[in-house]
C-alpha angles and dihedrals in degrees: 000000000000125000118202111201115201091009097172114180095327107062119191102179143080085237118032125200128196136150095228113066115144096337120126112239124176094213094048097044111186095353093097095055092049098047101082095043097075103017119102116221098355117197123189108217145124120254089233093064111026111189095229136100121252120283098004100130126068089206134017113202130190131167129186093358112095095062090059097053128101091210108032094164091057090050093050091048090052092049090049090050093061095040119094098230143122120235 
């Protein structure tokens, strides 16, 4: 099962996480209203505290997110926590 973190309007996962589901935001305009219409299994969450148990996803995917974060290392550690991998 694939998790897409910060999926935006182009989800790639079986479960898709973003901060902005159905919340009005002046800088995102209509994006928030459209998100849940075409996104399978949307989950509103922050990348710093993903609401999943450890090692539940075979792949954790994220595109165009890390460069916007204040704490990228924390985000990567959290994504690794939920990924079923061996380091």
